[in-house]
mmJSON file of the N, C-alpha and C atoms, coordinates in Angstrom:
{"data_MODEL":{"atom_site":{
"group_PDB":["ATOM","ATOM","ATOM","ATOM","ATOM","ATOM","ATOM","ATOM","ATOM","ATOM","ATOM","ATOM","ATOM","ATOM","ATOM","ATOM","ATOM","ATOM","ATOM","ATOM","ATOM","ATOM","ATOM","ATOM","ATOM","ATOM","ATOM","ATOM","ATOM","ATOM","ATOM","ATOM","ATOM","ATOM","ATOM","ATOM","ATOM","ATOM","ATOM","ATOM","ATOM","ATOM","ATOM","ATOM","ATOM","ATOM","ATOM","ATOM","ATOM","ATOM","ATOM","ATOM","ATOM","ATOM","ATOM","ATOM","ATOM","ATOM","ATOM","ATOM","ATOM","ATOM","ATOM","ATOM","ATOM","ATOM","ATOM","ATOM","ATOM","ATOM","ATOM","ATOM","ATOM","ATOM","ATOM","ATOM","ATOM","ATOM","ATOM","ATOM","ATOM","ATOM","ATOM","ATOM","ATOM","ATOM","ATOM","ATOM","ATOM","ATOM","ATOM","ATOM","ATOM","ATOM","ATOM","ATOM","ATOM","ATOM","ATOM","ATOM","ATOM","ATOM","ATOM","ATOM","ATOM","ATOM","ATOM","ATOM","ATOM","ATOM","ATOM","ATOM","ATOM","ATOM","ATOM","ATOM","ATOM","ATOM","ATOM","ATOM","ATOM","ATOM","ATOM","ATOM","ATOM","ATOM","ATOM","ATOM","ATOM","ATOM","ATOM","ATOM","ATOM","ATOM","ATOM","ATOM","ATOM","ATOM","ATOM","ATOM","ATOM","ATOM","ATOM","ATOM","ATOM","ATOM","ATOM","ATOM","ATOM","ATOM","ATOM","ATOM","ATOM","ATOM","ATOM","ATOM","ATOM","ATOM","ATOM","ATOM","ATOM","ATOM","ATOM","ATOM","ATOM","ATOM","ATOM","ATOM","ATOM","ATOM","ATOM","ATOM","ATOM","ATOM","ATOM","ATOM","ATOM","ATOM","ATOM","ATOM","ATOM","ATOM","ATOM","ATOM","ATOM","ATOM","ATOM","ATOM","ATOM","ATOM","ATOM","ATOM","ATOM","ATOM","ATOM","ATOM","ATOM","ATOM","ATOM","ATOM","ATOM","ATOM","ATOM","ATOM","ATOM","ATOM","ATOM","ATOM","ATOM","ATOM","ATOM","ATOM","ATOM","ATOM","ATOM","ATOM","ATOM","ATOM","ATOM","ATOM","ATOM","ATOM","ATOM","ATOM","ATOM","ATOM","ATOM","ATOM","ATOM","ATOM","ATOM","ATOM","ATOM","ATOM","ATOM","ATOM","ATOM","ATOM","ATOM","ATOM","ATOM","ATOM","ATOM","ATOM","ATOM","ATOM"],
"id":[1,2,3,4,5,6,7,8,9,10,11,12,13,14,15,16,17,18,19,20,21,22,23,24,25,26,27,28,29,30,31,32,33,34,35,36,37,38,39,40,41,42,43,44,45,46,47,48,49,50,51,52,53,54,55,56,57,58,59,60,61,62,63,64,65,66,67,68,69,70,71,72,73,74,75,76,77,78,79,80,81,82,83,84,85,86,87,88,89,90,91,92,93,94,95,96,97,98,99,100,101,102,103,104,105,106,107,108,109,110,111,112,113,114,115,116,117,118,119,120,121,122,123,124,125,126,127,128,129,130,131,132,133,134,135,136,137,138,139,140,141,142,143,144,145,146,147,148,149,150,151,152,153,154,155,156,157,158,159,160,161,162,163,164,165,166,167,168,169,170,171,172,173,174,175,176,177,178,179,180,181,182,183,184,185,186,187,188,189,190,191,192,193,194,195,196,197,198,199,200,201,202,203,204,205,206,207,208,209,210,211,212,213,214,215,216,217,218,219,220,221,222,223,224,225,226,227,228,229,230,231,232,233,234,235,236,237,238,239,240,241,242,243,244,245,246],
"type_symbol":["N","C","C","N","C","C","N","C","C","N","C","C","N","C","C","N","C","C","N","C","C","N","C","C","N","C","C","N","C","C","N","C","C","N","C","C","N","C","C","N","C","C","N","C","C","N","C","C","N","C","C","N","C","C","N","C","C","N","C","C","N","C","C","N","C","C","N","C","C","N","C","C","N","C","C","N","C","C","N","C","C","N","C","C","N","C","C","N","C","C","N","C","C","N","C","C","N","C","C","N","C","C","N","C","C","N","C","C","N","C","C","N","C","C","N","C","C","N","C","C","N","C","C","N","C","C","N","C","C","N","C","C","N","C","C","N","C","C","N","C","C","N","C","C","N","C","C","N","C","C","N","C","C","N","C","C","N","C","C","N","C","C","N","C","C","N","C","C","N","C","C","N","C","C","N","C","C","N","C","C","N","C","C","N","C","C","N","C","C","N","C","C","N","C","C","N","C","C","N","C","C","N","C","C","N","C","C","N","C","C","N","C","C","N","C","C","N","C","C","N","C","C","N","C","C","N","C","C","N","C","C","N","C","C","N","C","C","N","C","C","N","C","C","N","C","C"],
"label_atom_id":["N","CA","C","N","CA","C","N","CA","C","N","CA","C","N","CA","C","N","CA","C","N","CA","C","N","CA","C","N","CA","C","N","CA","C","N","CA","C","N","CA","C","N","CA","C","N","CA","C","N","CA","C","N","CA","C","N","CA","C","N","CA","C","N","CA","C","N","CA","C","N","CA","C","N","CA","C","N","CA","C","N","CA","C","N","CA","C","N","CA","C","N","CA","C","N","CA","C","N","CA","C","N","CA","C","N","CA","C","N","CA","C","N","CA","C","N","CA","C","N","CA","C","N","CA","C","N","CA","C","N","CA","C","N","CA","C","N","CA","C","N","CA","C","N","CA","C","N","CA","C","N","CA","C","N","CA","C","N","CA","C","N","CA","C","N","CA","C","N","CA","C","N","CA","C","N","CA","C","N","CA","C","N","CA","C","N","CA","C","N","CA","C","N","CA","C","N","CA","C","N","CA","C","N","CA","C","N","CA","C","N","CA","C","N","CA","C","N","CA","C","N","CA","C","N","CA","C","N","CA","C","N","CA","C","N","CA","C","N","CA","C","N","CA","C","N","CA","C","N","CA","C","N","CA","C","N","CA","C","N","CA","C","N","CA","C","N","CA","C","N","CA","C","N","CA","C","N","CA","C","N","CA","C","N","CA","C"],
"label_alt_id":[null,null,null,null,null,null,null,null,null,null,null,null,null,null,null,null,null,null,null,null,null,null,null,null,null,null,null,null,null,null,null,null,null,null,null,null,null,null,null,null,null,null,null,null,null,null,null,null,null,null,null,null,null,null,null,null,null,null,null,null,null,null,null,null,null,null,null,null,null,null,null,null,null,null,null,null,null,null,null,null,null,null,null,null,null,null,null,null,null,null,null,null,null,null,null,null,null,null,null,null,null,null,null,null,null,null,null,null,null,null,null,null,null,null,null,null,null,null,null,null,null,null,null,null,null,null,null,null,null,null,null,null,null,null,null,null,null,null,null,null,null,null,null,null,null,null,null,null,null,null,null,null,null,null,null,null,null,null,null,null,null,null,null,null,null,null,null,null,null,null,null,null,null,null,null,null,null,null,null,null,null,null,null,null,null,null,null,null,null,null,null,null,null,null,null,null,null,null,null,null,null,null,null,null,null,null,null,null,null,null,null,null,null,null,null,null,null,null,null,null,null,null,null,null,null,null,null,null,null,null,null,null,null,null,null,null,null,null,null,null,null,null,null,null,null,null],
"label_comp_id":["MET","MET","MET","ASN","ASN","ASN","PHE","PHE","PHE","SER","SER","SER","LYS","LYS","LYS","HIS","HIS","HIS","ALA","ALA","ALA","ARG","ARG","ARG","GLN","GLN","GLN","ARG","ARG","ARG","LEU","LEU","LEU","PHE","PHE","PHE","SER","SER","SER","ARG","ARG","ARG","GLY","GLY","GLY","ILE","ILE","ILE","GLU","GLU","GLU","LEU","LEU","LEU","SER","SER","SER","ASP","ASP","ASP","THR","THR","THR","ARG","ARG","ARG","LEU","LEU","LEU","SER","SER","SER","MET","MET","MET","LEU","LEU","LEU","SER","SER","SER","HIS","HIS","HIS","ALA","ALA","ALA","ILE","ILE","ILE","ASP","ASP","ASP","LYS","LYS","LYS","ALA","ALA","ALA","ALA","ALA","ALA","VAL","VAL","VAL","LYS","LYS","LYS","GLY","GLY","GLY","SER","SER","SER","LYS","LYS","LYS","ASP","ASP","ASP","THR","THR","THR","LEU","LEU","LEU","ILE","ILE","ILE","LEU","LEU","LEU","ASP","ASP","ASP","ASP","ASP","ASP","ASP","ASP","ASP","ALA","ALA","ALA","ALA","ALA","ALA","TYR","TYR","TYR","VAL","VAL","VAL","VAL","VAL","VAL","SER","SER","SER","VAL","VAL","VAL","PRO","PRO","PRO","SER","SER","SER","ARG","ARG","ARG","THR","THR","THR","VAL","VAL","VAL","ILE","ILE","ILE","SER","SER","SER","ALA","ALA","ALA","PHE","PHE","PHE","GLY","GLY","GLY","ARG","ARG","ARG","ASP","ASP","ASP","ASN","ASN","ASN","LEU","LEU","LEU","ARG","ARG","ARG","GLU","GLU","GLU","GLY","GLY","GLY","VAL","VAL","VAL","PHE","PHE","PHE","THR","THR","THR","SER","SER","SER","ILE","ILE","ILE","ASP","ASP","ASP","SER","SER","SER","ALA","ALA","ALA","VAL","VAL","VAL","ILE","ILE","ILE","LEU","LEU","LEU"],
"label_asym_id":["A","A","A","A","A","A","A","A","A","A","A","A","A","A","A","A","A","A","A","A","A","A","A","A","A","A","A","A","A","A","A","A","A","A","A","A","A","A","A","A","A","A","A","A","A","A","A","A","A","A","A","A","A","A","A","A","A","A","A","A","A","A","A","A","A","A","A","A","A","A","A","A","A","A","A","A","A","A","A","A","A","A","A","A","A","A","A","A","A","A","A","A","A","A","A","A","A","A","A","A","A","A","A","A","A","A","A","A","A","A","A","A","A","A","A","A","A","A","A","A","A","A","A","A","A","A","A","A","A","A","A","A","A","A","A","A","A","A","A","A","A","A","A","A","A","A","A","A","A","A","A","A","A","A","A","A","A","A","A","A","A","A","A","A","A","A","A","A","A","A","A","A","A","A","A","A","A","A","A","A","A","A","A","A","A","A","A","A","A","A","A","A","A","A","A","A","A","A","A","A","A","A","A","A","A","A","A","A","A","A","A","A","A","A","A","A","A","A","A","A","A","A","A","A","A","A","A","A","A","A","A","A","A","A","A","A","A","A","A","A","A","A","A","A","A","A"],
"label_entity_id":["1","1","1","1","1","1","1","1","1","1","1","1","1","1","1","1","1","1","1","1","1","1","1","1","1","1","1","1","1","1","1","1","1","1","1","1","1","1","1","1","1","1","1","1","1","1","1","1","1","1","1","1","1","1","1","1","1","1","1","1","1","1","1","1","1","1","1","1","1","1","1","1","1","1","1","1","1","1","1","1","1","1","1","1","1","1","1","1","1","1","1","1","1","1","1","1","1","1","1","1","1","1","1","1","1","1","1","1","1","1","1","1","1","1","1","1","1","1","1","1","1","1","1","1","1","1","1","1","1","1","1","1","1","1","1","1","1","1","1","1","1","1","1","1","1","1","1","1","1","1","1","1","1","1","1","1","1","1","1","1","1","1","1","1","1","1","1","1","1","1","1","1","1","1","1","1","1","1","1","1","1","1","1","1","1","1","1","1","1","1","1","1","1","1","1","1","1","1","1","1","1","1","1","1","1","1","1","1","1","1","1","1","1","1","1","1","1","1","1","1","1","1","1","1","1","1","1","1","1","1","1","1","1","1","1","1","1","1","1","1","1","1","1","1","1","1"],
"label_seq_id":[1,1,1,2,2,2,3,3,3,4,4,4,5,5,5,6,6,6,7,7,7,8,8,8,9,9,9,10,10,10,11,11,11,12,12,12,13,13,13,14,14,14,15,15,15,16,16,16,17,17,17,18,18,18,19,19,19,20,20,20,21,21,21,22,22,22,23,23,23,24,24,24,25,25,25,26,26,26,27,27,27,28,28,28,29,29,29,30,30,30,31,31,31,32,32,32,33,33,33,34,34,34,35,35,35,36,36,36,37,37,37,38,38,38,39,39,39,40,40,40,41,41,41,42,42,42,43,43,43,44,44,44,45,45,45,46,46,46,47,47,47,48,48,48,49,49,49,50,50,50,51,51,51,52,52,52,53,53,53,54,54,54,55,55,55,56,56,56,57,57,57,58,58,58,59,59,59,60,60,60,61,61,61,62,62,62,63,63,63,64,64,64,65,65,65,66,66,66,67,67,67,68,68,68,69,69,69,70,70,70,71,71,71,72,72,72,73,73,73,74,74,74,75,75,75,76,76,76,77,77,77,78,78,78,79,79,79,80,80,80,81,81,81,82,82,82],
"pdbx_PDB_ins_code":[null,null,null,null,null,null,null,null,null,null,null,null,null,null,null,null,null,null,null,null,null,null,null,null,null,null,null,null,null,null,null,null,null,null,null,null,null,null,null,null,null,null,null,null,null,null,null,null,null,null,null,null,null,null,null,null,null,null,null,null,null,null,null,null,null,null,null,null,null,null,null,null,null,null,null,null,null,null,null,null,null,null,null,null,null,null,null,null,null,null,null,null,null,null,null,null,null,null,null,null,null,null,null,null,null,null,null,null,null,null,null,null,null,null,null,null,null,null,null,null,null,null,null,null,null,null,null,null,null,null,null,null,null,null,null,null,null,null,null,null,null,null,null,null,null,null,null,null,null,null,null,null,null,null,null,null,null,null,null,null,null,null,null,null,null,null,null,null,null,null,null,null,null,null,null,null,null,null,null,null,null,null,null,null,null,null,null,null,null,null,null,null,null,null,null,null,null,null,null,null,null,null,null,null,null,null,null,null,null,null,null,null,null,null,null,null,null,null,null,null,null,null,null,null,null,null,null,null,null,null,null,null,null,null,null,null,null,null,null,null,null,null,null,null,null,null],
"Cartn_x":[95.119,95.162,93.765,93.344,92.038,92.218,91.156,91.145,89.927,90.162,89.043,88.195,86.991,86.114,86.803,87.428,88.141,89.252,90.025,91.115,90.576,89.511,88.924,88.471,87.872,87.445,88.644,89.716,90.924,91.569,91.641,92.208,91.428,90.115,89.264,89.405,89.275,89.278,90.639,91.696,93.037,93.57,92.744,93.126,94.283,94.401,95.484,94.996,95.679,95.304,96.261,95.684,96.474,96.545,97.668,97.893,98.198,98.191,98.545,99.966,100.849,102.241,102.304,101.576,101.6,100.967,99.882,99.262,100.235,100.982,101.976,103.07,103.519,104.542,104.043,102.785,102.21,102.137,101.699,101.598,102.969,103.984,105.35,105.845,105.517,105.916,105.249,103.988,103.292,103.969,104.354,105.068,106.358,107.113,108.373,108.134,107.087,106.769,106.346,105.592,105.137,106.315,107.307,108.493,109.205,109.182,109.84,108.971,107.735,106.857,106.058,105.964,105.215,103.725,103.079,101.62,100.948,101.45,100.928,102.116,102.093,103.244,102.837,103.772,103.62,104.418,103.762,104.436,104.492,105.709,105.92,106.382,105.73,106.239,106.46,106.738,107.056,105.904,104.667,103.509,102.625,102.737,101.771,102.332,101.558,101.86,100.601,100.803,99.685,99.935,98.917,98.998,98.284,98.995,98.495,98.507,97.404,97.356,97.933,99.107,99.824,99.13,98.705,98.088,96.847,96.048,94.84,95.075,96.296,96.656,95.645,95.297,94.303,94.917,94.785,95.185,94.109,94.512,93.518,93.471,94.5,94.458,95.485,95.312,96.231,96.379,97.582,97.907,98.675,98.319,99.094,100.318,101.294,102.523,102.223,101.22,100.877,100.4,99.753,99.24,100.317,101.445,102.474,103.127,103.177,103.827,103.128,101.825,101.067,100.819,101.233,100.87,101.819,101.23,101.947,101.359,102.21,101.736,101.933,100.858,100.916,100.441,100.675,100.224,100.788,102.027,102.706,103.953,104.383,105.604,106.708,106.425,107.458,107.121,108.093,107.903,108.643,108.034,108.664,108.71,109.906,110.071,110.348,109.479,109.611,110.406],
"Cartn_y":[87.942,89.197,89.444,90.71,91.118,92.14,92.334,93.341,94.233,95.531,96.459,96.434,96.954,97.032,97.835,98.938,99.784,98.982,98.235,97.453,96.382,95.713,94.69,95.316,96.513,97.204,97.551,98.034,98.405,97.179,96.09,94.866,94.446,94.456,94.053,95.019,96.323,97.308,97.413,97.085,97.178,95.832,94.803,93.493,92.852,93.133,92.565,91.245,90.17,88.853,88.435,87.834,87.432,85.907,85.369,83.928,83.585,82.312,81.878,82.311,82.251,82.673,84.145,84.981,86.42,86.737,86.046,86.253,85.901,84.83,84.427,85.485,86.012,87.061,88.316,88.697,89.865,89.648,88.482,88.173,88.25,87.7,87.749,89.199,90.009,91.417,92.169,91.854,92.485,92.089,90.822,90.36,91.145,91.342,92.084,93.527,94.156,95.53,95.61,94.624,94.616,94.515,93.685,93.533,94.868,95.686,96.995,98.077,97.737,98.705,99.575,99.191,99.976,99.941,101.027,101.098,101.04,101.798,101.818,101.691,100.665,100.403,100.277,100.559,100.363,99.116,98.13,96.905,96.901,96.787,96.779,95.405,94.865,93.655,93.947,92.938,93.149,93.734,93.475,93.866,94.928,95.147,96.024,96.606,97.528,98.121,98.048,97.838,97.698,98.594,99.328,100.1,99.267,99.002,98.074,98.706,98.535,98.858,97.647,97.806,96.671,96.114,96.961,96.389,95.534,95.928,95.172,94.162,94.17,93.273,93.395,94.66,94.934,95.708,95.149,95.869,96.92,98.202,99.259,99.853,99.596,100.027,99.235,99.211,98.489,99.256,99.206,99.913,98.982,98.957,98.229,99.042,98.424,99.128,100.378,100.31,101.464,102.642,102.377,103.438,104.059,103.397,103.887,105.171,105.366,106.559,107.835,107.78,108.974,109.086,108.081,108.02,108.729,109.306,109.836,109.108,108.497,107.739,108.566,108.797,109.565,108.697,109.165,108.496,107.09,106.907,105.637,105.922,104.944,105.141,104.15,103.313,102.356,101.813,101.121,100.431,99.11,98.08,96.763,96.45,96.157,95.858,94.362,93.711,92.26,91.956],
"Cartn_z":[98.935,98.213,97.642,97.719,97.207,96.09,95.324,94.268,94.486,94.539,94.679,93.405,93.506,92.328,91.223,91.602,90.638,89.935,90.716,90.134,89.184,89.571,88.692,87.372,87.441,86.221,85.351,85.977,85.223,84.576,85.305,84.736,83.503,83.594,82.479,81.31,81.573,80.487,79.799,80.515,79.947,79.483,79.569,79.066,79.806,81.089,81.886,82.481,82.11,82.608,83.723,84.75,85.901,85.983,85.571,85.677,87.138,87.451,88.794,89.149,88.175,88.403,88.736,87.986,88.246,89.604,89.949,91.259,92.382,92.201,93.19,93.308,92.177,92.185,92.884,92.626,93.293,94.799,95.208,96.63,97.3,96.64,97.171,97.255,96.26,96.269,97.422,97.69,98.819,100.126,100.241,101.434,101.628,100.55,100.629,101.066,100.522,100.892,102.359,102.824,104.22,105.184,104.843,105.694,105.862,104.828,104.866,105.506,105.892,106.541,105.589,104.339,103.348,103.647,103.295,103.432,102.055,101.11,99.738,98.799,97.969,97.115,95.655,94.792,93.359,93.006,92.412,91.996,90.471,89.945,88.492,88.045,87.015,86.384,84.909,84.113,82.704,81.9,82.33,81.538,82.155,83.462,84.115,85.403,85.966,87.27,88.114,89.401,90.331,91.531,91.952,93.183,94.242,95.351,96.36,97.743,98.461,99.882,100.603,101.169,101.749,102.997,103.962,105.169,104.88,103.9,103.579,102.454,101.9,100.783,99.642,99.304,98.275,97.12,95.912,94.703,94.461,94.404,94.261,92.857,92.046,90.647,89.858,88.548,87.673,86.366,85.818,84.583,83.673,82.396,81.406,81.036,80.392,79.982,79.15,78.284,77.453,78.286,79.403,80.259,81.133,81.293,82.197,81.705,80.416,79.871,80.295,80.472,80.833,82.327,83.096,84.504,85.436,86.454,87.597,88.795,89.589,90.731,91.99,92.703,93.937,95.093,96.27,97.495,97.641,97.208,97.438,98.274,99.026,99.811,99.446,98.421,98.01,96.621,96.064,94.78,94.849,94.253,94.141,92.654,92.157,90.737,90.602,89.838,89.647,88.403],
"occupancy":[1.0,1.0,1.0,1.0,1.0,1.0,1.0,1.0,1.0,1.0,1.0,1.0,1.0,1.0,1.0,1.0,1.0,1.0,1.0,1.0,1.0,1.0,1.0,1.0,1.0,1.0,1.0,1.0,1.0,1.0,1.0,1.0,1.0,1.0,1.0,1.0,1.0,1.0,1.0,1.0,1.0,1.0,1.0,1.0,1.0,1.0,1.0,1.0,1.0,1.0,1.0,1.0,1.0,1.0,1.0,1.0,1.0,1.0,1.0,1.0,1.0,1.0,1.0,1.0,1.0,1.0,1.0,1.0,1.0,1.0,1.0,1.0,1.0,1.0,1.0,1.0,1.0,1.0,1.0,1.0,1.0,1.0,1.0,1.0,1.0,1.0,1.0,1.0,1.0,1.0,1.0,1.0,1.0,1.0,1.0,1.0,1.0,1.0,1.0,1.0,1.0,1.0,1.0,1.0,1.0,1.0,1.0,1.0,1.0,1.0,1.0,1.0,1.0,1.0,1.0,1.0,1.0,1.0,1.0,1.0,1.0,1.0,1.0,1.0,1.0,1.0,1.0,1.0,1.0,1.0,1.0,1.0,1.0,1.0,1.0,1.0,1.0,1.0,1.0,1.0,1.0,1.0,1.0,1.0,1.0,1.0,1.0,1.0,1.0,1.0,1.0,1.0,1.0,1.0,1.0,1.0,1.0,1.0,1.0,1.0,1.0,1.0,1.0,1.0,1.0,1.0,1.0,1.0,1.0,1.0,1.0,1.0,1.0,1.0,1.0,1.0,1.0,1.0,1.0,1.0,1.0,1.0,1.0,1.0,1.0,1.0,1.0,1.0,1.0,1.0,1.0,1.0,1.0,1.0,1.0,1.0,1.0,1.0,1.0,1.0,1.0,1.0,1.0,1.0,1.0,1.0,1.0,1.0,1.0,1.0,1.0,1.0,1.0,1.0,1.0,1.0,1.0,1.0,1.0,1.0,1.0,1.0,1.0,1.0,1.0,1.0,1.0,1.0,1.0,1.0,1.0,1.0,1.0,1.0,1.0,1.0,1.0,1.0,1.0,1.0,1.0,1.0,1.0,1.0,1.0,1.0],
"B_iso_or_equiv":[0.0,0.0,0.0,0.0,0.0,0.0,0.0,0.0,0.0,0.0,0.0,0.0,0.0,0.0,0.0,0.0,0.0,0.0,0.0,0.0,0.0,0.0,0.0,0.0,0.0,0.0,0.0,0.0,0.0,0.0,0.0,0.0,0.0,0.0,0.0,0.0,0.0,0.0,0.0,0.0,0.0,0.0,0.0,0.0,0.0,0.0,0.0,0.0,0.0,0.0,0.0,0.0,0.0,0.0,0.0,0.0,0.0,0.0,0.0,0.0,0.0,0.0,0.0,0.0,0.0,0.0,0.0,0.0,0.0,0.0,0.0,0.0,0.0,0.0,0.0,0.0,0.0,0.0,0.0,0.0,0.0,0.0,0.0,0.0,0.0,0.0,0.0,0.0,0.0,0.0,0.0,0.0,0.0,0.0,0.0,0.0,0.0,0.0,0.0,0.0,0.0,0.0,0.0,0.0,0.0,0.0,0.0,0.0,0.0,0.0,0.0,0.0,0.0,0.0,0.0,0.0,0.0,0.0,0.0,0.0,0.0,0.0,0.0,0.0,0.0,0.0,0.0,0.0,0.0,0.0,0.0,0.0,0.0,0.0,0.0,0.0,0.0,0.0,0.0,0.0,0.0,0.0,0.0,0.0,0.0,0.0,0.0,0.0,0.0,0.0,0.0,0.0,0.0,0.0,0.0,0.0,0.0,0.0,0.0,0.0,0.0,0.0,0.0,0.0,0.0,0.0,0.0,0.0,0.0,0.0,0.0,0.0,0.0,0.0,0.0,0.0,0.0,0.0,0.0,0.0,0.0,0.0,0.0,0.0,0.0,0.0,0.0,0.0,0.0,0.0,0.0,0.0,0.0,0.0,0.0,0.0,0.0,0.0,0.0,0.0,0.0,0.0,0.0,0.0,0.0,0.0,0.0,0.0,0.0,0.0,0.0,0.0,0.0,0.0,0.0,0.0,0.0,0.0,0.0,0.0,0.0,0.0,0.0,0.0,0.0,0.0,0.0,0.0,0.0,0.0,0.0,0.0,0.0,0.0,0.0,0.0,0.0,0.0,0.0,0.0,0.0,0.0,0.0,0.0,0.0,0.0],
"pdbx_formal_charge":[null,null,null,null,null,null,null,null,null,null,null,null,null,null,null,null,null,null,null,null,null,null,null,null,null,null,null,null,null,null,null,null,null,null,null,null,null,null,null,null,null,null,null,null,null,null,null,null,null,null,null,null,null,null,null,null,null,null,null,null,null,null,null,null,null,null,null,null,null,null,null,null,null,null,null,null,null,null,null,null,null,null,null,null,null,null,null,null,null,null,null,null,null,null,null,null,null,null,null,null,null,null,null,null,null,null,null,null,null,null,null,null,null,null,null,null,null,null,null,null,null,null,null,null,null,null,null,null,null,null,null,null,null,null,null,null,null,null,null,null,null,null,null,null,null,null,null,null,null,null,null,null,null,null,null,null,null,null,null,null,null,null,null,null,null,null,null,null,null,null,null,null,null,null,null,null,null,null,null,null,null,null,null,null,null,null,null,null,null,null,null,null,null,null,null,null,null,null,null,null,null,null,null,null,null,null,null,null,null,null,null,null,null,null,null,null,null,null,null,null,null,null,null,null,null,null,null,null,null,null,null,null,null,null,null,null,null,null,null,null,null,null,null,null,null,null],
"auth_seq_id":[1,1,1,2,2,2,3,3,3,4,4,4,5,5,5,6,6,6,7,7,7,8,8,8,9,9,9,10,10,10,11,11,11,12,12,12,13,13,13,14,14,14,15,15,15,16,16,16,17,17,17,18,18,18,19,19,19,20,20,20,21,21,21,22,22,22,23,23,23,24,24,24,25,25,25,26,26,26,27,27,27,28,28,28,29,29,29,30,30,30,31,31,31,32,32,32,33,33,33,34,34,34,35,35,35,36,36,36,37,37,37,38,38,38,39,39,39,40,40,40,41,41,41,42,42,42,43,43,43,44,44,44,45,45,45,46,46,46,47,47,47,48,48,48,49,49,49,50,50,50,51,51,51,52,52,52,53,53,53,54,54,54,55,55,55,56,56,56,57,57,57,58,58,58,59,59,59,60,60,60,61,61,61,62,62,62,63,63,63,64,64,64,65,65,65,66,66,66,67,67,67,68,68,68,69,69,69,70,70,70,71,71,71,72,72,72,73,73,73,74,74,74,75,75,75,76,76,76,77,77,77,78,78,78,79,79,79,80,80,80,81,81,81,82,82,82],
"auth_comp_id":["MET","MET","MET","ASN","ASN","ASN","PHE","PHE","PHE","SER","SER","SER","LYS","LYS","LYS","HIS","HIS","HIS","ALA","ALA","ALA","ARG","ARG","ARG","GLN","GLN","GLN","ARG","ARG","ARG","LEU","LEU","LEU","PHE","PHE","PHE","SER","SER","SER","ARG","ARG","ARG","GLY","GLY","GLY","ILE","ILE","ILE","GLU","GLU","GLU","LEU","LEU","LEU","SER","SER","SER","ASP","ASP","ASP","THR","THR","THR","ARG","ARG","ARG","LEU","LEU","LEU","SER","SER","SER","MET","MET","MET","LEU","LEU","LEU","SER","SER","SER","HIS","HIS","HIS","ALA","ALA","ALA","ILE","ILE","ILE","ASP","ASP","ASP","LYS","LYS","LYS","ALA","ALA","ALA","ALA","ALA","ALA","VAL","VAL","VAL","LYS","LYS","LYS","GLY","GLY","GLY","SER","SER","SER","LYS","LYS","LYS","ASP","ASP","ASP","THR","THR","THR","LEU","LEU","LEU","ILE","ILE","ILE","LEU","LEU","LEU","ASP","ASP","ASP","ASP","ASP","ASP","ASP","ASP","ASP","ALA","ALA","ALA","ALA","ALA","ALA","TYR","TYR","TYR","VAL","VAL","VAL","VAL","VAL","VAL","SER","SER","SER","VAL","VAL","VAL","PRO","PRO","PRO","SER","SER","SER","ARG","ARG","ARG","THR","THR","THR","VAL","VAL","VAL","ILE","ILE","ILE","SER","SER","SER","ALA","ALA","ALA","PHE","PHE","PHE","GLY","GLY","GLY","ARG","ARG","ARG","ASP","ASP","ASP","ASN","ASN","ASN","LEU","LEU","LEU","ARG","ARG","ARG","GLU","GLU","GLU","GLY","GLY","GLY","VAL","VAL","VAL","PHE","PHE","PHE","THR","THR","THR","SER","SER","SER","ILE","ILE","ILE","ASP","ASP","ASP","SER","SER","SER","ALA","ALA","ALA","VAL","VAL","VAL","ILE","ILE","ILE","LEU","LEU","LEU"],
"auth_asym_id":["A","A","A","A","A","A","A","A","A","A","A","A","A","A","A","A","A","A","A","A","A","A","A","A","A","A","A","A","A","A","A","A","A","A","A","A","A","A","A","A","A","A","A","A","A","A","A","A","A","A","A","A","A","A","A","A","A","A","A","A","A","A","A","A","A","A","A","A","A","A","A","A","A","A","A","A","A","A","A","A","A","A","A","A","A","A","A","A","A","A","A","A","A","A","A","A","A","A","A","A","A","A","A","A","A","A","A","A","A","A","A","A","A","A","A","A","A","A","A","A","A","A","A","A","A","A","A","A","A","A","A","A","A","A","A","A","A","A","A","A","A","A","A","A","A","A","A","A","A","A","A","A","A","A","A","A","A","A","A","A","A","A","A","A","A","A","A","A","A","A","A","A","A","A","A","A","A","A","A","A","A","A","A","A","A","A","A","A","A","A","A","A","A","A","A","A","A","A","A","A","A","A","A","A","A","A","A","A","A","A","A","A","A","A","A","A","A","A","A","A","A","A","A","A","A","A","A","A","A","A","A","A","A","A","A","A","A","A","A","A","A","A","A","A","A","A"],
"auth_atom_id":["N","CA","C","N","CA","C","N","CA","C","N","CA","C","N","CA","C","N","CA","C","N","CA","C","N","CA","C","N","CA","C","N","CA","C","N","CA","C","N","CA","C","N","CA","C","N","CA","C","N","CA","C","N","CA","C","N","CA","C","N","CA","C","N","CA","C","N","CA","C","N","CA","C","N","CA","C","N","CA","C","N","CA","C","N","CA","C","N","CA","C","N","CA","C","N","CA","C","N","CA","C","N","CA","C","N","CA","C","N","CA","C","N","CA","C","N","CA","C","N","CA","C","N","CA","C","N","CA","C","N","CA","C","N","CA","C","N","CA","C","N","CA","C","N","CA","C","N","CA","C","N","CA","C","N","CA","C","N","CA","C","N","CA","C","N","CA","C","N","CA","C","N","CA","C","N","CA","C","N","CA","C","N","CA","C","N","CA","C","N","CA","C","N","CA","C","N","CA","C","N","CA","C","N","CA","C","N","CA","C","N","CA","C","N","CA","C","N","CA","C","N","CA","C","N","CA","C","N","CA","C","N","CA","C","N","CA","C","N","CA","C","N","CA","C","N","CA","C","N","CA","C","N","CA","C","N","CA","C","N","CA","C","N","CA","C","N","CA","C","N","CA","C","N","CA","C","N","CA","C","N","CA","C","N","CA","C"],
"pdbx_PDB_model_num":[1,1,1,1,1,1,1,1,1,1,1,1,1,1,1,1,1,1,1,1,1,1,1,1,1,1,1,1,1,1,1,1,1,1,1,1,1,1,1,1,1,1,1,1,1,1,1,1,1,1,1,1,1,1,1,1,1,1,1,1,1,1,1,1,1,1,1,1,1,1,1,1,1,1,1,1,1,1,1,1,1,1,1,1,1,1,1,1,1,1,1,1,1,1,1,1,1,1,1,1,1,1,1,1,1,1,1,1,1,1,1,1,1,1,1,1,1,1,1,1,1,1,1,1,1,1,1,1,1,1,1,1,1,1,1,1,1,1,1,1,1,1,1,1,1,1,1,1,1,1,1,1,1,1,1,1,1,1,1,1,1,1,1,1,1,1,1,1,1,1,1,1,1,1,1,1,1,1,1,1,1,1,1,1,1,1,1,1,1,1,1,1,1,1,1,1,1,1,1,1,1,1,1,1,1,1,1,1,1,1,1,1,1,1,1,1,1,1,1,1,1,1,1,1,1,1,1,1,1,1,1,1,1,1,1,1,1,1,1,1,1,1,1,1,1,1]
}}}
């Protein structure tokens, strides 16, 4: 799994920390989305949301729970809720 420059900036600026457990959960969620044929998916966990390009296994953006209230997610074809 990769993180785009934009996603890395968002993770840092929003104070989202990625433990080994969370990285494993994200990877598993990407696998599940790929099996279903997803191209761009929204992955939601207890603390954050991630927009992921499934074919390239790249996180392209990240949002903390506080940011979700104002967010509209476009250009996604699936969601995985952890």
